[in-house]
Phi, psi and omega in degrees: 000321179295327179295323179294319179294313179299316179296321177297318179297318179296317180296315178297318179297319178295320178296316178297317180299316179295319178298315179294319180297318178295321178297315179296320179296323177297316179293321177295324177296317177298318178297318179297318178297318178295319180295319178295320178296317179294322178296320179295319178295321179296316179296320178296316178298320179295318178298323181286324185277331186305313179298324179293321178294320178296318178296318179296319179296319178295322178297316179297317179295327177289321183280340186303313178299322178296317180294321178295321178295319178296322179295317178298318178297318180296317178295321178295317179296320180293321179295319177296318180294316179293322179292324180290326181283333180286325181283340183281000000 
């Protein structure tokens, strides 16, 4: 008689375990679908932004020599101004 009770408890526990496992698998499937959708959106966003980033990088590279020349002029003017105040 004790074996029947123990066996019944084991069978009920297995049924509960299978039910919980199926529930968890369903939720994991939903999570996987959401993760795949987010990954697709991320890849799409990267494809859209990449040409703009390349254009921005080219603009910066074009402006860099001008900015360096302006910096040199500014430093030269500052050096003249600082040199002029020391001699006065």
